[in-house]
ROMAR-899428 format. One line per field, with one value per residue: z negated, y, x of N, C-alpha, C in turn; residue in three letters. Coordinates in pm, 1 decimal. Each point is the difference from the previous one (the first is absolute). Layout:
REM residues N
n.Z: c(Z, ...)
n.Y: c(Y, ...)
n.X: c(X, ...)
ca.Z: c(Z, ...)
ca.Y: c(Y, ...)
ca.X: c(X, ...)
c.Z: c(Z, ...)
c.Y: c(Y, ...)
c.X: c(X, ...)
res: c(ala, ...)
This chain:
REM residues 68
n.Z: c(12702.4, -132.7, 50.2, 56.4, 85.4, 6.4, 32.7, 75.7, 34.6, 47.4, 70.6, 78.8, 32.0, 40.5, 14.4, 77.3, 19.0, 54.2, 87.6, 40.2, -5.8, 34.5, 5.6, 27.8, 36.2, -16.7, 32.2, 92.9, 43.9, 57.1, 16.7, 65.0, 26.0, 9.7, 76.8, 54.6, 22.1, 50.8, 81.7, 78.8, 25.7, 57.8, 63.4, 26.0, 31.2, 91.2, 71.2, -10.9, 29.7, 125.5, 22.7, -29.4, 97.0, 111.7, -61.5, -22.9, 117.5, 78.8, -55.5, 2.9, 119.0, -48.6, -48.0, 88.8, 63.0, -1.1, 31.0, 128.8)
n.Y: c(-3977.8, -56.5, -122.0, -35.6, -81.4, 114.5, 134.0, -161.3, -4.8, 146.4, -3.9, -127.1, 52.5, 60.5, -32.4, -60.5, 127.7, 61.9, -127.2, 26.1, 97.0, -60.8, -125.5, 26.8, 81.7, -121.8, -58.2, 70.8, -10.4, -95.3, 11.0, 91.8, -74.7, -99.5, 94.2, 83.8, -140.9, -18.5, 133.6, -46.3, -111.3, -4.1, 104.3, -48.1, -99.4, 95.4, 28.4, -109.7, -13.0, 62.1, -8.3, -119.5, -23.8, 111.6, -85.0, -110.4, 48.2, 10.9, -124.6, -49.5, 59.8, -50.4, -169.3, -7.3, 98.5, -77.7, -106.7, 93.2)
n.X: c(-4265.6, -57.7, 77.1, -140.6, 59.7, 75.3, -112.7, -44.0, 127.2, -27.6, -150.5, 35.2, 120.5, -19.2, -100.4, 124.3, 61.0, -109.4, 7.9, 139.1, -100.2, -127.7, 14.4, 129.1, -97.6, -70.1, 102.2, 47.3, -119.4, 12.5, 51.2, -45.6, -68.0, 71.2, 77.9, -82.4, -57.3, 112.7, -8.6, -116.4, 32.2, 130.6, -3.4, -125.0, 111.5, 88.8, -82.6, -48.1, 59.2, -3.9, -118.2, 2.9, 136.9, -51.1, -72.2, 88.5, 52.6, -148.8, -15.2, 175.4, -10.2, -100.0, 40.6, 70.9, -112.5, -101.5, 104.3, 47.5)
ca.Z: c(-74.1, -64.4, 9.1, -79.9, -82.1, -94.2, -129.9, -93.3, -78.3, -136.0, -131.3, -89.4, -59.2, -87.8, -34.8, -104.3, -114.4, -64.6, -98.4, -146.1, -79.6, -43.3, -143.4, -89.0, -30.7, -111.1, -133.9, -44.1, -58.8, -146.9, -69.4, -40.9, -90.6, -128.9, -74.6, -89.6, -98.8, -120.6, -94.2, -54.1, -131.8, -118.4, -40.3, -84.5, -131.4, -142.3, -23.8, -145.8, -81.2, 25.8, -80.4, -174.8, -71.0, -19.5, -97.8, -120.5, -29.2, -26.5, -141.0, -69.0, 10.9, -69.4, -105.4, -46.4, 5.3, -134.0, -133.2, -35.6)
ca.Y: c(-50.9, -116.4, -87.4, -83.0, -91.7, 69.6, 35.7, -88.7, -13.5, 124.1, -29.7, -154.0, 16.8, 105.7, -138.9, -81.2, 117.8, 30.7, -121.4, -11.4, 108.2, 6.6, -82.5, 127.0, 111.4, -47.4, -61.3, 149.5, 45.0, -101.3, 17.2, 145.1, -7.0, -65.9, 89.8, 64.6, -70.4, -49.4, 108.8, 88.5, -71.5, 47.8, 149.3, 10.7, -75.0, 75.9, 157.5, 11.2, -25.9, 137.7, 86.1, -6.7, 44.6, 138.0, 45.3, -7.6, 96.0, 175.4, -18.3, 2.5, 154.2, 63.0, 12.0, 43.4, 95.0, -21.7, -10.8, 46.4)
ca.X: c(-81.3, 56.6, -59.0, -75.0, 93.2, 61.9, -95.6, -19.8, 95.4, 34.8, -131.7, 26.2, 67.3, -93.2, -77.0, 104.0, 74.0, -129.2, -7.5, 116.4, 26.9, -103.4, 40.4, 68.0, -16.4, -67.5, 67.5, 11.6, -113.6, -41.1, 131.7, -11.4, -127.3, 60.2, 77.2, -77.5, -39.1, 93.9, 58.3, -157.5, -0.6, 97.1, -62.7, -93.7, 23.7, 101.5, -43.1, -66.9, 142.8, 74.5, -95.2, 14.0, 143.3, 11.6, -86.7, 94.0, 132.7, -39.1, -63.3, 72.3, 50.5, -98.3, 44.0, 164.5, 9.9, -83.7, 55.0, 132.1)
c.Z: c(-8.4, 44.3, -86.6, -147.7, -89.0, -105.4, -79.6, -65.8, -138.8, -82.1, -76.6, -115.9, -160.6, -81.5, -118.1, -106.9, -103.2, -117.5, -70.3, -99.4, -77.1, -166.9, -95.7, 32.5, -91.2, -147.4, -74.2, -63.2, -156.1, -112.1, -56.8, -123.0, -101.8, -93.0, -52.0, -96.3, -140.4, -60.8, -73.2, -179.7, -118.2, -47.8, -110.0, -130.1, -78.5, -26.0, -184.0, -95.3, -21.2, -82.3, -157.3, -26.6, -10.6, -104.0, -125.5, -14.4, -61.6, -137.7, -62.2, -17.8, -55.5, -152.5, -60.7, -11.3, -152.2, -154.0, -5.2, -40.8)
c.Y: c(-144.7, -118.2, -70.1, -106.2, 34.2, 5.6, -101.2, -74.4, 81.4, -31.8, -102.5, 54.9, 145.8, -110.6, -67.9, 67.2, 8.2, -93.1, -38.2, 86.7, 23.1, -26.6, 68.0, 114.8, -51.3, -5.0, 143.4, 72.7, -54.3, 45.6, 134.4, -1.2, -54.7, 54.4, 98.7, 2.3, -28.1, 134.1, 68.5, -112.2, 21.7, 124.4, -34.4, -106.4, 77.1, 113.2, 20.7, -27.1, 155.4, 97.5, -30.3, 41.6, 138.9, 28.4, -21.4, 104.3, 120.1, 4.5, 10.8, 151.7, 105.4, -20.5, 56.1, 161.3, 76.5, 11.0, 53.0, 112.0)
c.X: c(9.6, -79.5, -63.7, 56.7, 66.2, -55.3, -52.6, 116.9, 24.1, -70.5, 30.2, 129.6, -81.3, -65.5, 67.8, 25.6, -90.1, -54.1, 51.7, 9.9, -81.6, 20.4, 60.6, -49.0, -163.1, 54.4, 67.5, -91.2, -11.4, 131.5, 11.1, -149.6, 39.0, 112.1, -119.7, -54.0, 51.4, 67.7, -127.9, -12.1, 85.5, -7.0, -128.4, 3.5, 89.1, -72.3, -55.8, 141.8, 54.3, -88.5, 6.1, 117.6, -31.8, -138.3, 68.8, 68.7, -42.4, -58.1, 100.7, 34.2, -97.6, -5.1, 126.7, -30.7, -54.5, 81.3, 109.7, 26.8)
res: c(met, met, pro, pro, ala, leu, phe, phe, leu, leu, arg, asp, asn, leu, cys, val, leu, ile, gly, met, phe, arg, pro, leu, met, phe, glu, thr, ile, ile, asp, ile, val, glu, leu, ile, ser, thr, ile, leu, val, thr, val, phe, tyr, leu, leu, pro, leu, phe, ile, phe, ser, ile, tyr, ile, phe, his, ser, phe, val, ile, leu, thr, glu, his, phe, ala)
């Protein structure tokens, strides 16, 4: 059986360890949220450009088939 003093010593070490990693976990969550929001903004910003390019290419193909 474990002596009570050893239990409190291990508990204190565990609390210190959890306290050390809690800010790291919070910053990791914040970094992931920032990364996802950056990706979404980039995709939605460029999406109209791709849609417009596909529309122009499709129109060009139809015109070349019509006049060929």
